[in-house]
C-alpha positions as CSV (number, residue, x, y, z in Angstrom):
1,M,66.8,-39.5,-78.0
2,P,63.1,-39.3,-77.6
3,R,61.4,-42.0,-75.6
4,A,59.2,-44.5,-77.3
5,K,55.5,-44.5,-76.5
6,N,54.4,-47.2,-74.2
7,P,50.8,-48.1,-75.0
8,E,50.5,-50.0,-71.6
9,S,51.3,-47.0,-69.4
10,P,48.3,-44.8,-68.4
11,A,47.9,-41.4,-69.8
12,P,48.9,-38.6,-67.5
13,A,45.9,-36.9,-65.7
14,K,44.9,-33.6,-67.2
15,R,45.1,-30.5,-65.1
16,A,42.5,-27.7,-64.8
17,P,43.6,-24.4,-66.0
18,R,45.0,-22.1,-63.3
19,K,42.9,-19.3,-62.1
20,R,44.2,-15.8,-62.7
21,A,44.7,-13.4,-59.8
22,A,42.2,-10.5,-59.7
23,P,43.7,-7.2,-60.8
24,P,44.4,-4.8,-58.0
25,P,41.6,-2.4,-57.2
26,E,41.8,1.0,-58.9
27,R,42.4,4.1,-56.7
28,P,39.5,6.6,-56.5
29,A,40.1,9.7,-58.7
30,A,40.1,12.0,-55.6
31,Y,42.9,10.0,-53.8
32,P,46.2,11.9,-54.1
33,A,49.0,9.9,-55.7
34,F,51.7,11.9,-53.9
35,V,51.7,14.7,-51.4
36,D,54.9,16.7,-50.9
37,P,56.1,16.1,-47.3
38,D,57.0,19.8,-46.9
39,Q,53.5,20.8,-48.0
40,R,51.9,18.3,-45.6
41,A,54.0,19.5,-42.7
42,G,53.0,23.1,-43.5
43,L,49.3,22.1,-43.5
44,I,49.8,20.4,-40.2
45,A,51.6,23.4,-38.7
46,Q,48.9,25.7,-39.8
47,A,46.1,23.5,-38.4
48,A,48.0,23.1,-35.1
49,Y,48.4,26.9,-34.9
50,F,44.6,27.4,-35.3
51,R,43.9,24.8,-32.7
52,A,46.3,26.6,-30.2
53,L,44.7,29.9,-31.2
54,N,41.2,28.5,-30.4
55,R,42.3,27.4,-26.9
56,G,44.1,30.8,-26.2
57,F,47.6,29.5,-26.6
58,A,47.5,28.0,-23.1
59,P,50.7,26.0,-22.6
60,G,50.8,22.2,-22.1
61,S,48.7,21.0,-25.1
62,E,51.1,21.5,-27.9
63,I,51.6,17.8,-28.6
64,E,47.8,17.2,-28.6
65,D,47.3,20.1,-31.0
66,W,49.9,18.7,-33.3
67,L,48.6,15.1,-33.3
68,A,45.0,16.2,-33.8
69,A,46.1,18.5,-36.6
70,E,48.1,15.7,-38.2
71,A,45.1,13.4,-38.1
72,E,42.8,16.1,-39.5
73,V,45.1,16.9,-42.4
74,D,45.7,13.3,-43.3
75,A,42.0,12.6,-43.3
76,E,41.4,15.7,-45.6
77,L,44.2,14.5,-47.9
78,L,42.7,11.1,-48.2
79,R,39.3,12.6,-49.0
80,G,40.9,15.0,-51.4
81,T,39.4,18.1,-49.9
82,T,42.7,20.0,-49.3
83,A,43.6,22.5,-52.0
84,S,46.9,21.7,-53.7
C-alpha cells in the first residue's frame, strides 16, 4: 500500500549527478598488444649471444649479458622497433 504524502515533512534534498569515470587511455599504435614468449626468448638469446661475441666469449659474464639483452629487447618491443 503506498504511503500517503505528508505535507508537513520536508522534501528530501536533491543530489548532484555522479561524475563519470574517465575512459582508460588508449594504447599507442606502435605498442604491441602481444608478443609470443618464444619469440621474445629467441630475441633475448640472440642479443645475449652478440654481447658475448663482442666481449670475446670470456667466461663469467653470462648472466649480465642475458639481463642486459633482456632489458634491451623489452625496451625495443615497447618502442615497437623490433621486426615481427
